[in-house]
C-alpha positions as CSV (number, residue, x, y, z in Angstrom):
1,M,-3.6,7.1,-15.2
2,D,0.0,9.1,-14.9
3,G,0.0,10.3,-18.4
4,K,2.6,7.6,-19.7
5,R,2.3,6.0,-23.1
6,V,0.3,2.7,-23.2
7,G,0.4,0.0,-26.2
8,A,-2.2,-2.2,-26.7
9,R,-1.5,-5.1,-24.6
10,R,-2.4,-7.7,-22.1
11,T,0.3,-7.7,-19.1
12,T,0.9,-9.4,-15.6
13,A,2.9,-8.5,-12.7
14,D,6.5,-9.8,-12.6
15,A,6.2,-10.5,-8.9
16,H,8.4,-13.2,-7.2
17,G,8.4,-14.8,-4.1
18,D,5.8,-13.8,-1.0
19,V,4.1,-10.4,-1.9
20,V,3.3,-7.7,1.3
21,V,0.6,-6.1,0.8
22,L,-1.1,-3.5,3.6
23,L,-4.2,-1.2,3.1
24,I,-4.1,1.6,5.7
25,G,-6.4,4.5,5.9
26,M,-9.1,7.0,8.1
27,R,-12.4,7.6,7.8
28,I,-13.9,10.7,8.8
29,N,-16.6,10.1,11.5
30,R,-17.2,14.1,11.7
31,F,-16.8,16.2,9.0
32,W,-16.8,19.6,10.7
33,A,-13.9,18.3,12.8
34,V,-11.8,19.4,10.4
35,H,-9.4,20.3,13.3
36,Q,-9.4,16.4,14.1
37,W,-9.2,14.4,10.8
38,L,-6.9,17.0,8.8
39,P,-3.9,16.2,11.0
40,V,-4.1,12.8,10.3
41,M,-4.7,13.0,6.6
42,R,-1.7,15.1,6.4
43,A,0.6,12.4,9.0
44,M,-0.8,10.1,6.0
45,F,0.8,12.2,3.2
46,R,3.8,13.1,5.4
47,M,4.8,9.3,6.1
48,L,4.0,8.6,2.4
49,A,6.6,11.1,1.5
50,E,9.1,10.0,4.0
51,L,8.9,6.5,2.3
52,K,9.3,8.3,-1.3
53,A,12.4,9.9,0.2
54,A,14.1,6.4,1.7
55,P,13.6,3.7,-0.8
56,E,15.8,1.5,1.6
57,R,13.1,1.3,4.1
58,G,11.4,-1.2,1.8
59,L,8.3,0.7,0.2
60,L,8.0,-0.2,-3.4
61,S,4.7,1.5,-4.7
62,R,1.3,2.8,-3.3
63,V,-2.1,3.7,-5.2
64,L,-4.4,6.4,-3.1
65,L,-7.7,5.5,-2.8
66,T,-11.3,6.6,-1.7
67,A,-14.3,4.7,-0.4
68,S,-16.4,7.4,-0.2
69,P,-16.6,10.9,1.0
70,R,-15.3,9.6,4.1
71,T,-12.7,7.0,3.8
72,Y,-9.3,7.5,1.9
73,Y,-6.8,5.0,1.9
74,V,-3.1,3.6,0.9
75,V,-2.4,0.5,-0.9
76,Q,1.0,0.0,0.0
77,Y,3.4,-2.7,-1.7
78,W,6.0,-3.9,0.6
79,E,9.2,-5.5,-0.4
80,S,9.4,-7.8,2.9
81,K,7.3,-8.0,6.1
82,E,10.7,-7.5,7.8
83,K,10.9,-3.7,6.3
84,L,7.4,-3.3,6.8
85,Y,7.7,-4.2,11.0
86,A,10.8,-2.1,10.6
87,Y,9.3,0.9,9.6
88,A,6.3,0.9,11.7
89,S,8.7,0.4,14.5
90,A,11.8,2.9,13.9
91,P,12.4,5.4,16.1
92,D,13.5,8.1,13.6
93,A,10.7,7.5,11.4
94,F,7.4,9.7,11.6
95,H,5.2,6.5,11.7
96,H,6.6,6.4,15.5
97,E,6.1,10.0,16.2
98,V,2.4,9.8,14.6
99,W,1.5,6.7,17.2
100,A,3.3,8.4,20.3
101,R,0.9,11.1,19.9
102,I,-2.6,9.0,19.4
103,N,-1.7,6.7,22.1
104,G,-0.9,9.8,24.3
105,K,-4.5,11.4,23.1
106,E,-6.0,7.7,24.0
107,R,-4.4,8.0,27.5
108,A,-5.6,11.1,28.4
109,G,-9.1,10.8,27.1
110,K,-8.7,13.3,24.4
111,V,-9.8,10.5,21.2
112,R,-13.2,11.8,20.7
113,G,-14.2,9.5,17.9
114,H,-13.8,12.3,15.0
115,V,-11.8,10.3,12.9
116,G,-11.2,6.4,12.4
117,I,-7.9,5.2,11.8
118,W,-6.8,1.5,10.4
119,H,-4.9,-1.0,8.7
120,E,-5.0,-4.7,7.3
121,A,-1.2,-6.1,6.2
122,Y,-1.5,-9.0,4.2
123,V,1.8,-11.5,3.4
124,V,0.4,-13.4,0.0
125,P,2.7,-16.9,-0.6
126,E,3.4,-17.2,-3.8
127,G,1.0,-18.9,-6.1
128,R,-1.5,-17.5,-4.3
129,Y,-1.8,-14.0,-6.4
130,E,-2.3,-13.4,-9.8
131,S,-2.8,-10.3,-11.8
132,I,-4.0,-9.1,-15.2
133,Y,-3.5,-5.4,-16.9
134,G,-5.0,-4.7,-20.5
135,D,-3.5,-1.1,-22.1
136,M,-2.5,-0.2,-18.4
137,P,1.0,1.3,-17.5
138,A,2.5,-0.1,-14.6
139,F,-0.2,0.0,-12.0
140,G,-0.6,-1.8,-8.5
141,L,1.3,-5.0,-8.1
142,A,2.9,-4.1,-11.1
143,A,4.0,-1.1,-10.2
144,A,5.9,-2.7,-7.3
145,H,7.2,-5.4,-9.4
146,G,7.3,-4.6,-12.7
147,Q,5.0,-6.1,-15.3
148,V,5.9,-9.0,-18.0
149,P,3.9,-10.0,-21.3
150,L,0.7,-12.2,-20.0
151,A,2.0,-15.4,-22.5
152,E,5.2,-15.4,-19.5
153,R,2.7,-16.2,-16.8
154,G,-0.4,-17.9,-18.4
155,R,-3.3,-16.7,-20.5
156,Y,-5.8,-18.0,-17.4
157,A,-5.8,-16.8,-13.8
158,R,-5.5,-20.5,-13.0
159,D,-2.1,-20.6,-14.8
160,R,-0.7,-17.5,-13.2
161,L,-1.8,-18.6,-9.6
162,A,0.2,-21.9,-10.5
163,W,3.3,-20.0,-11.5
164,R,6.2,-20.9,-9.7
165,A,9.5,-18.7,-9.8
166,P,12.4,-20.7,-11.2
167,A,14.8,-21.7,-8.2
168,S,17.7,-20.4,-8.2
């Protein structure tokens, strides 16, 4: 937790419309090949810093996680799939530079399998996601979209999954 004060309450994410989630990470295949995987890890942190400094690019929130001593990943919540695509292909973004390096190494036969990289992207339609947070500061989807008292969306998961934003 980030040290924010938390009251005893249950909340849910205040997301409206589609939710865009990107899981992106790396796996260390050879611990001893620090010179191969450390640059990948540093690049991941540099991209996150770049996105934090430029909120107009569309990253709403992120959570850094580890699945094992080998696998590290980031759950990212984006404003839209269009903003995610735009960042991924923007020539002025660090991501573009990193992919150019990776593709160059692959073409030159210099990728040796010491570090794996991966991502999964999801566009989740409204009515196909729900959340509940008990005594938590804004986290995950709620950090990206804000949070509201649970009663506003329904006590049960089936109610929250059936919730639709009012037509504007």
